[in-house]
N, C-alpha and C positions, 0 to 999 in steps of 0.2 A: 504494500500500500504506500509506503514511503517512496518507493521507486516511482510509483505512478505519479505522486504529487510532484516530485522533483522534475520529472520528465515534462510536465505540463508547461514549464517555463520556456521550453524550446518548441516553438510552433512554426519554425522556419519552413518545414516541409509543406504545411498546410497554407502558409502564405504563398509558397510556390504554386500550389494547386489552384489557389484563387487567381493568381496572376495568369496561370495557364488557361483557365476558363475565360478569363477576361480577354485574353488575346484571341482565343479560339472563337469567341462569339462577337468579335469585332467591337470590343469595348462596351458590351451591353450587360453582361451578367458576371457576378463574382460571388464568392461565399462570404456572407456577411456575419451570420451568427449560427451557433451550434448549441443544441441542448443535448446533454449526455446523461442517460439514465443509468445509474449504478445499481447493481443487485442489492436487495435488502440484507443479504448475508454478509456484505462487506461491512467493515467496522464503521460505525457512525462517526460523523465529523460535523462540527458546527458550521463549517463553510458550505456544506451541501444544502441545497434548497429542497423544499417539499415539491412533489409533483403537483401540478394543477390538472390540466386535462391531457397531459402526456401519458403515454403508456407504451409498453413493449409491442403490443399488438398493432399500434399505429406507427411504429418506427419506420423511417425511410431506410435505415441501415441497421442491420443486425450483425453483431460480432459474436460468433459462437463456433465451437468446435464442429467439425464435420462428423457424420455418422461413421464413415469408414476411413481407413488409412488412405493417404494420397488424395484427399478430397479438398485441397487448398485452392482450387480454381475459384476466383471471384466470379460471381454471376448476378444477374438481375432477374427476378421472377416476373415474367410478362404474360398476362392472360390474353389481352385483347389484340386488336390489329394495329395497323399503322397509326401513329399519332396518339395512341391511347396510353395513358400512364401505366407504369409497372406497379407491382405490389411492394417490393422491397429489394434492397441490395444486400447480399450476404458476403461478408469477409470472415475468414478464420483468423484466430490469433497467430497461427503460423505465418499466414500471408503478411501480417502486419509486423511480425517480430523477426522472422527468419530472413536475414539479409542475403542468403544464397538465392532466394527466390527473385531478387531484383534482376538477376541475369535472364530469367525466363519470362517475367511479366513486365519488367521495366519499372520506372519510378512509380511509387505507390500513388502519389498525387495525380499523375497522369492516368493511371488505371481508374482512379475514382471518377475523373471527368468522363472517361469512356462509359463507365457504368451509370453515372448520373444522367447522361444523355438517353440511355435506355429508359431509366426510371421516369424522368421528368417529361421527356418529349416523345417517347414511344418510337424511337428509331431502332434499327437492327444492325447486326454485325455485317461487315463487308468482307469477311473471310468465310470459308466453309470447310470444316474438317472432313465432311463426307465427299466434297467435290473440290479438292485443292487446286485442280487445273481444269482448263476447258480449251476447246478449239475456237480461236477467234475468227472474226470475219476476214482477216487477212491471211487465213490458213496457217496460223502458228499456234502452238500450244503455249498458253499463258497461265500464269498463276491467278487464282481468284483473289482479286485485291481491288482497292480503290485508293488512289488513282492508279491507272495502268502505267503511269510514269515511274512508279516505285521500281527501282532496279535491283537485280539480284540473280541468283542461279538456282536451278533445280538440283538438289543434292540428295544423295542417298547415304545414310550412315549405317555402317555395320559394326556392331560391338560384340566383343568376346570378353566377358568379365568386365573389367574397368578399362579395357583398351578398345578404342573406337577408331575406325578408319572411314574416310569419306571419299566419294567419287561422284562425278556428274551422273545424273539419271539416264537410264536407257528407256526407249519406247517399249510399250507393251500394248499392242493394238493401236488405237488412236492417241492414247495418252501415255503418260509416263508410268513406269512400273509401280506396284504397290510399295508404300513406305517412302516414296519420294516426297520431299518437302521443299518449299521455296525458302531460300536463305537470302535475306536482303543485304544489300550493302549498308554498312553502318552510316556512312557519310552519303547523304542523298541531296539532290536538288529539290525533290518533291516536298511540298508542305502538307500534302494530304495522305491519309486521312486518319482522324482520331478514332473512327469506328473500324479502321483496319489495323493499324499498327502504331499506336501512340508511343510505343517503345522507342521509335527512331527519333533522334534529336531534332531533325529538320521538320518533323510533323507537328504543326501548330494550328491546323485548320481542319474543318469538316469538308468532305467533298461537296462541291456545289454543282450547279447546273453545267458549268463549263468543264469541270474536271471529273465529273461522275463517270464511272465505268458501268454503263448499262448492260454490257455483255456478261458481266461476272455472274455466275450462278450462286448468288448469296441471298440471305434472308431479306436484306434491305430491298433488293430488287423485287423479290417475290412478294413481300408484304406491302410494299409502298408503291407498287405499280411503276417501278423503274425510276422513281424520283430519287434525287440525291438526299442525303441526310440534312444538309443545310436548307434545302427547300422545305422539308418537313418542319424543321425548327422555325423557319420564318413564318410558317402558317399557324404556329401555336399562339395561344392567348398570351403567354409570357412575352413573346416577341412583339405582338401587336400592342401590348400595354407598356412597352419599354421604349427607351430612347438611348442614343449613343452617349456615353459618359466621356467627357473631355479628359485628357490626361493620358499618360502612358501606363498608369497603374490604377488599381481600384481605389476609390476615394476613402474606403474604410478598411481597416485590418479586421480579420476574422476574430470574433469574440466567442468565448466558451462559457457555458454555465453548467455546473454539475448538479444533478438532481439524484435523489436516492429514493428507491421504492420503499414504501412503508407497508405494514399490514393493512389490509383493506378495511375501510369504514363504509358500510352500505346501509342506506336508509330505504326501506320499502315504503313508498308513498302510494296508498291504495284507495281507489275510488269506492265509496260506499253509498253513493247517491241512489235514489229510488230506482233508476233504470237497471241497476245491478241485480234487482230481484228477477228480471226477465231471463228467460233461456237458461236457468240454472247458473247464472253468472257468479253470484256470490259464493255458492258452494264450490264451483270450479276454481274460483280465485283462491279460496282457502286451501284447497287441495294442492294447487300448483305452488302456492307460496310455501306450503308445508314441505313439498318436495325440495324446494330451494333451500329451506332452512335445515332440513335433515340430511339431504344428500348432496347438494351442490356447493354451498358456501364453504370456504376452506377453514380449517382449524386455525385459530389465531386472529381471524377477522372479527371486526366489531359490527354488530347489526342492530338497527333500531327500526321501529315500526310507527308509521303515521298514517292515519286514515283521514279522509276528507270528503265532504259534500259541499255545503255552503260554508262550513267552518272546518278548520284542521284540528285534529286531536292527536296528541302524542300517546300512543298505546304502550310503547316501550322505549326507554332511552337506549343509547348505544351500549350493547352488552357484548363482551368478548366471548367468542366461541372457544370453549376449552374442553367440553365434554358433551355427551349425548344429553345430559341433564340440562345444560344451558340451551341447547337446541330445543328441547321440549318446552322449556320455560317460555321461549320466544313464540313457539307454536300456539301456546295458550292465549297469546295476545292477538292472534289473527282474528279478523272480523267474521261474524256469523250472520249479521243482519245488515240491512241497508235501508236508506230512506233519505229524502231531502233533495235539493238541487245540486248543480255541479259548478264549482268555482275553482278552476285549476290554479289560478294565480294565487289562491290563498296559501298554497304550499310555500311561496316565497317567504312568508313570515317565519317558516320553520327552517329555511335554508341558511340564512346568514352568509358569512364567508367561510367556506368549508373546503379549502384547498386540498385537492387530492382525493376527496371523498366521492362516493358514487351514490346516485339516487336512482331508484327503479320506480318510474312513474307509470302506473297502470290506470287507464280510464276507458270507459265506454261512451262518454258523453261529450257534448260540445260546449265550448266556452268562447263566445265571441270577443271576450275582453283579453284574450291571451297576449295580444300584442303589447298591452300595457306593461306587462312584467318582463318583456324580452330582455331589456338591458340589465335588470336585476339578476336574471338567470345567467347572462353572459358574465357578469362581474362576480358571481358567486365562487368561481374556481372549482365548482363541482362538475363531475361528469354525469350527465343525465341520460339514462337509458329509458326509452319510452316503449311501452307496450300498448298498442291500440287494440281494443277488444270490440269486435263487432263492426257493423257497417257505418255507425254514426259517430265514432270517436272523432274528436276535434281534428279538423283538417290541418291545423297549425301545429299539431303535436310534434311532428318530425323536426320542426324548426328548433325546438329545444335540444334535440339530439345533435343537429347539425352544428349549432353554435358552441356546443360544449364537448363535441367529440364522442358522444355516446352512441350506443347501438339503437337502431330503429327496428322494432319488432312488431308483428301483427298476428293476431289470432282470430280465426273465424269462429262464429258462434256454433257450438255443438253441445250435445247433452252431457258429454263427459269432459274431464279436464285435460285431455291429452294435448290439445292445441296450445293451451296456456303453459302446460309443463314443458313443451318443446321450446317455447319462447324463453321461459325462465332458465332453461338448461343452457342457453347460449351465453348467459351472463356470468362468465367465469373470470378468474383472476387475469389481469393484464400484466402480470409480473414476468411472464416468459417461462416460468417454471412449470412445465407440463406435468410434472409428477404431482403437483398440487391439485390439478384440475379434475373435476368430474367429467367423465366421458359418457355420452349417450350412446348406448349400444343398440337400442331398439325403441321404437315408438310407433304404435299402431292403434287404430280404432276401427271398429267394424260393427255394422248392424247385424245382429244374429237372431234368427228365427227361434221360436219356442223349441226347446230341446236341441237346438243346434250347437255346434262346437266351434271354437277356435283352437286348432292344433298346429303349433308351429315351434320353431326353435331359434335360439340366438347363440352365436358362437362367442365364447370367452377365450381369447387367445392368451398366450403366456406373458404378454406385455401388460395385461390388465388383470384385475381380479380382487383388488382390495376395495373395501367399502362397496360391495356389490349389493344392489337392491332390485327386487322385482316389485312393481306397483300395478295392481289391477284395480280398475274402476268400472262402475256400471251406472246406468241411467235410472233403473227402477228397483230391481230386486237382486239381492246378493246371489251371484251364480255359484255353481260348484266348480272348484278349481284345484289344481295341484301342479307342482313343478318337479321334474326328474333331472338329476345332474348326470354328467357323463358316465359315472360309475353305477348308475341305477338307483341311487338314493332318492326317495321321494319326500317332498315337503307338501303337506296338506294344509287345509284352511286353518287348522289349529296352530300351525307354525307362523301364520301371518298375524299382523297386528291391525286391528280395526279401531280407529279413533272414535270414542263415544260421541264426540261432537261432529263427526263426519262419517256417517254410516254407509257411505257409498264408495269407499276406498279401502283396500287392504294392502299392507306392505310386508314384504319378506326381506329380512336382512340376513345375508350369508356371512357367517362367522369366519374370521381369518381371511385367507386368500382363496377365492373360488377355484374349483377344479377346472382345468383347461379342457376345452372341448365343447360339444354342442349340448346346450341346456334346453330341454323340451318343456313347453308349458301347454297346459290343457285347460280350457275354460268352457263350461257348458251353461247356456242360458236355461235356467229351470223355471223361468216365468212362463205364464201362459200366452204371452204375446211377445212380439219382437222388441228387443231393447239393444242399446248401444253398449258395447264393451270395449275397454281400452287396456293396452299393455305398455308399460314403460320400464326399461331396464337401464340402469346406470352403474358405472364402476369407476375405479381410479387405477393409476399405474401400479403394477405389482411390485416394482422396484424403481428407485430413483436412478439406478445405473443404466436402465434400458428404456429408451423412449418408446411410447406406444404409437401405433398407427393413428394418424389424425385425419379427420375429414372436415373440410371447411367449404361452405356453400355460399354462392353469391349470385345475384342477378344484376344485369347491367344492360343499358341500351347502347347500341353501337353508335359511332359518330358519323355514319354515312346513311343516306336515304335508302329505304324508308324508315330507318332507325329502329330495326327490330330488337327484341329483347333476347339476350343470350343468358343461359343458365350455365354457371361454372361450378365444378366441384373439384377441389384440390385434395388428392389423397397422397399423403406423404408419411414418411417415418424419419424424423430428425433431418429434415431438409432434402432427403432423397425421394424421388417420385416413386409411387407404388403403381405398378403396371398390371394389367390383366384382371382388374376388378370388374364386377358387375355393378353399375351405378344407375340408379333410377331416381328421377325427380318427380315430385308431386306438387302441383301448383294449385292453390285454392284461393277463392274470392267469395265473400258473402254473396248469397243469392245467385251463385253460378256453380256449374258442375266442376268437380275436381278434374284436373288434367294430369295424366301421367305420361312421361316421356323418358326414354333411355338416353343416357349421356355417353359419349364416345371420346376416346383419346386416339383418334385415327389420323389427325392432321387434315381432315376434310370437313366440308360444311362449316359449322360454327367453330370447329376446333382448329386452333392456329398451328399447333406443333404436335406431331405424332410422338407418343411415348415420353411425354413430359410430366405425366401424372395429373394433368388437368383435363378432366372429362367435361365435354361441352355439348350443348344442343340449343337450337332455336326454340323459343316459346312462341308458337304461331297461333294460339287460341286466345288471344287477348280479347276481353269482352267489355272494353271501355275503360275510362279513367278510374282511378281508385287504387286501393292497396291490394297487393297480392302476397300471399305467404308461400314460402318455398320450403319443402322438406326433401332432403336428399338421403337416400339409403345406399350404402356401399357394402358389398359383400365380397369377400375374397376366399377362394378355395385354394388349398396349398398345392394342388396339382397345376394350377394355371397362374397364380399371382406371383409376382416377383418385384424386386426393387430395380430401379433403373438409374441411369446417370443423368445429371443435369444436361440439358441440350445446349444452352447458350452460354457455355463457359468462356471465360476470357481467353484470349489468344495466348497460347504457350509458345513463346518464340523459340524456334529450334536452334537458332544461332545467328551469326552475322559474319559478314565479310569485311575485313578492314585491311586496307593496303594490299589487296589481293590474297590475303590469308584467311582461310575459313576457320572460324572459331565456333565449334558446335557446343551446345548445351547437352546435358544428359537427356536422354529420351524421356518424354512424359511418362510418369509412372501410371500404369493402368491396372485395374483389378480384373482378375479372371472372372468369367460369368459365375462359376461355382461359388466364388466368395460372396457374391450378391445373393444368389438364389438360396443359399443356406440360411438366410437370416429372416425369412418371412414364412408365415403359415396362415391358416384360415382365420378370418376375422369378420366382425359385424360392426358397423358404425352408422350413426344417424346425425345429421346436422340440419339446422334451420336458419332461414334468413327471410327477408321480405324486401319489397320494393314498392314505391308509390309512383304510379304512372300518370302522366298528364299528356294532353295533346296526342291521344292515341288514334286520331282519325285516320291517319295514313296506314295504320296497321289493320283497320277494319275494312279497308277498300280493296283488299286482295294483296297477296304477297307474291313476288316473282320467285323463280328458282334461285337458289343461292349460287354464288360465284364458284366455279370450278377452280380449285387451287392446286391440283396435282396432275395436270395434263402433262403427259410425257410423250416424247417422239423419238424414234430412231429409224435408221435405214437398214433394211434387210432384203437382199436380193433385188435391188432397185425398186423396192416397195417401201413406202413410209408406213410405219406402224404407230398408231396412236393408242394410248391407254389412259383412262381417267376413272374417277369415281363418280357415279351418277348422282346428280343433285335431285331434289324433290320438285314437285310442282309448286308447293309453298315452301320456299327456302330449302330445308333438308327433309321435308315431309312429303310423302306421296311420290309421284313421278312426273317428269316433264313431258311435254307433248312432242317436241322435236328439238333438234340441234341445228345451229348455224355454225359452220366451220369455215374458216378463212386461212389463207396462206400468203406468204410474201417473202421477199428477199431482204427486207429491212425491218428490224424489230420496232423501232419507234414509229415508222409509218404504219405498221400493222396495229400498233396500240392506238394511234391517234386517228387513223382513217380506216377503221375496221370495216365499215359498210362498203367502202370502195375497193377492198382487197379482193384477190382471186378466191372464188368459192370452191370448196371441196364438196364433191357429191356425197351427201349423207342422207339422201331421201329415203333410202331403204332401211335406215337404222331407226329402230323403235326404242326409245329410252326405257330403261329398266327402273325398278324401284330404287329410291334413294339408298345410297350406300353400296350398291352393286358395282362390280368392276365392268367397265365398258371397253370395247376394243374395236378399232376400225383400221383397215388396211386400204391404202389407195396408191395408185401410181400418178405422180404429178404430171399434168399436161404441159407440153411445150418446155419440158425441163429434162435435160440429160444429166443423170447422176454420174459425176466424175470426181476425180480428186479435187478437194477444195469446195465441194458443193455444201452449201448451207441453206436450209429452208426453215422459216419460222411458221408456226401454226398457233392459232388461237381460236377460241370457240365461245359461243353463248348458248344457253338453254332457254327455251320458250315454253310457257305453260299453255293450258287450253283456253285461256282468255287473252292470249297474245302478250302477256307480261313477260319481259325479257330480263335475264340475269345480266350482271356486269360481265365484262369481258374476262375470260379466264387468265390465268398465268400464261405467258407466251412460251411455248415449247420450242426447242431448237433441235433439228435433226441435221447431223453432219456426216459427211463422208470424207475422211482425211487419211491419206497414206503418208506416214512420216518418212522423212528422208532417210536413206540408208547411211549409217555412219559406222565407223569402226568402234569396237568396244573400247570405251575409255579406260585408261589405266587408273589404278587407285591413287588417290591424292594422298597427301601427307596425313599421318595419323594426327587425330585431334582428341585429346583426352579432356573430358569435361572437368573443370575444377570450380570450386565454390569461391564466392566473394567474401572476404573476411571483414566486411564492414562492421562497425559497432552497431549494436541494437538500439534503436530509438523507440522506446515504448510510448512516446507521444502518440504513435500511430494507433494504439489500441483505443485511444479516446478521442482522437482528432481526425476522424474521417469526415472532413468538413462537408457541409452542405448549406443549402440556402442560396438563392440568387437574387441579387438586389435586395428586395425586402422579404424574400422567402426564407422561412426558418425550417431547418431540418432537425429531426430528433435522431439521436444515435443511441442505440442500445448496446452496451458492452456486457457480454455474458459469455461464459464458457460452460461446457457440460459439467465440469467439476463444481463450478459455482452454482449452477442450477440445482444440483443435488449430486453434490459431490460427483489372317490376311483378308482384308476387306474385299467384298465381292463387287465387281464392276462389269456390267455387260456392255461390250462394244457392239456396235458403234454409238450407242446412246450416250449422251452427256446429261447428267442429272443433277438436280439440286441435292 
């Protein structure tokens, strides 16, 4: 800790980073201020400030150990498309402290600027690990880079033990042999580009319209329709709202503020107005709040209870959770009756100045005077999580969450408390310590006929099992039920607890750590008529040493017309993506039928990147403006589920050439597949979110097919072969009516003048269901395929109402016969050696952020603190 404090005096690296961004953005942006959240396990210090509305979950940058060895690649998690902000940047302590990594990633401040452009402006990498070379329009094999003016050589490095030798690459088919890498000259004339290789001393700019390499098969071209990174940045709100700053350096030095996480202080502020008597709301509220107090809120937290209608009443002051007895004492103060009007602003009399505390505000009513107390809410320093219950909850409610950084949650009206329980279950600690958090494994509600059954199972994997609870609820009469664990032990109704003040809910607490495997539950409706039954299962991490699988659900509108809604579900285990899961989203709105849709991690349709652990799908059944709730269920079976690697990792520089001499770095450490596969097993997870939609008219007038993003082309026996994934008739749902396919000799002309390009005969091709693989073979007219032939192909899909998709990615088919050359001789041996620079621990707390008046939160944490031959098919060139 003393080392940390002393290192903070030296912020030169972050001043350099601010200067670098200032120059790169042509004197518009710089890093002005930084807030750093320290873990609560660190020793307290009077110089540390309390958190206000900052939290780990909202951090722009997270500093934490990787899950697996050799996981020090910096990366930015990006869900959406071009120009859409990312979620967070992840740095490891090794990246910030191990000076030997400077050789392979470059100056840390420069790396941060690269990642910040991902996060803030939604641009993408201009290199491609999977397609490091391509055949250019001038019939040369070029490195995937921007700008094309960056000089260097294609080099192959062979290592035996610690001894490595290099030689120039040989051709294998149309491209270079596997393992070949582009090694740049250290001294360049090119100033571009930061999204390719900010490592190079000369690189101080983003590629712009004049320097952009539109031929390169990289993500920037694919996602941003062949626009340069600087063009995308110039279209951002940041750029439009900024101006050039005079002077050669930023007008302010970066400032730092240290904040430290404290134990949670949470006030439940619950609506008990007369409308809460409708639809079983007050009973469901009590049950859901009881689940929060017994199962969700963490030990050590302080919790208070306030109810309100026209007046606010303190039912319990803040009490620290130390035992089940204190939890039960709080439960006894939950409301059981309701009456009176609704005055939401009355809660401000109970808020005061409560820096770092949280308020859970639940209401079903309207209050036209909410705008009166907006400023008092803003100044309170509290984070306000809002839960809107039913269709009439105040429209302004989400504004309280927006201005304080809280969660916005919504529960539809049903006869059982499951929807409210799902909302409360999302309000977990923002400390970043996942071992403290309650994890929702299962949440279901179902109408069951008389004498009908719910027979199902929930998987408890080895990463969870502590504090495991089964909660059954019913709308009329107590059903017959029992639970059977993986070893066959049964828990009957006598093992459950039924609260005397709430006779419609039963809770089973599993002692110790629950058995690993499938837990089966059986519930029979013994009433004479149909009734609604619900099941909720929660648990916590089995050990602080192993992070559990986590599911996070989001809904977001895209930034391009007709602005459809995309559902995202991130499935991960300690920053690594979980692949092969079955992910289902259920979207509900009051007075509308529930919509269920599968989410996919396929890199097509709504999904941006294949195998990144982010499962996506378009929500096409919007039924008007208003609130929509989202529940996502993820199931993993150990035969199919596995961990993956992050897709958009920072460029690991293979080496450089200086004064004609090749200096190679050690090859990038890679994990064998079996090291990843062995770490995952079957699991069940559930997560909830919500969204409030306005101006949905464009979504009600019909939706076109989604853009095709994986069109591929190659030449085979003088025939061009196209493959792609079929879109739907409505985005990625159903099927299209027909395709329009065009070809041309110039990429940008095909992009800009698609309608005037040469048509490809596809009249006989009948589109298949969305998600199917489509194939088309054709011989181009008036074109002789010979050495150096390049043809570009793009397509659109059209639905049965003549709505047309955006133009697809532009595929490139090439026929290239490399020149015959003699086999090159081995170059001199180059043995990688480390750089012995001193460690500057400033970096662990000073990953600066913010631009002009933007403020970035940095979270510094480590796992111990938290609790202790590539295949290439020729002649195709692919992304």
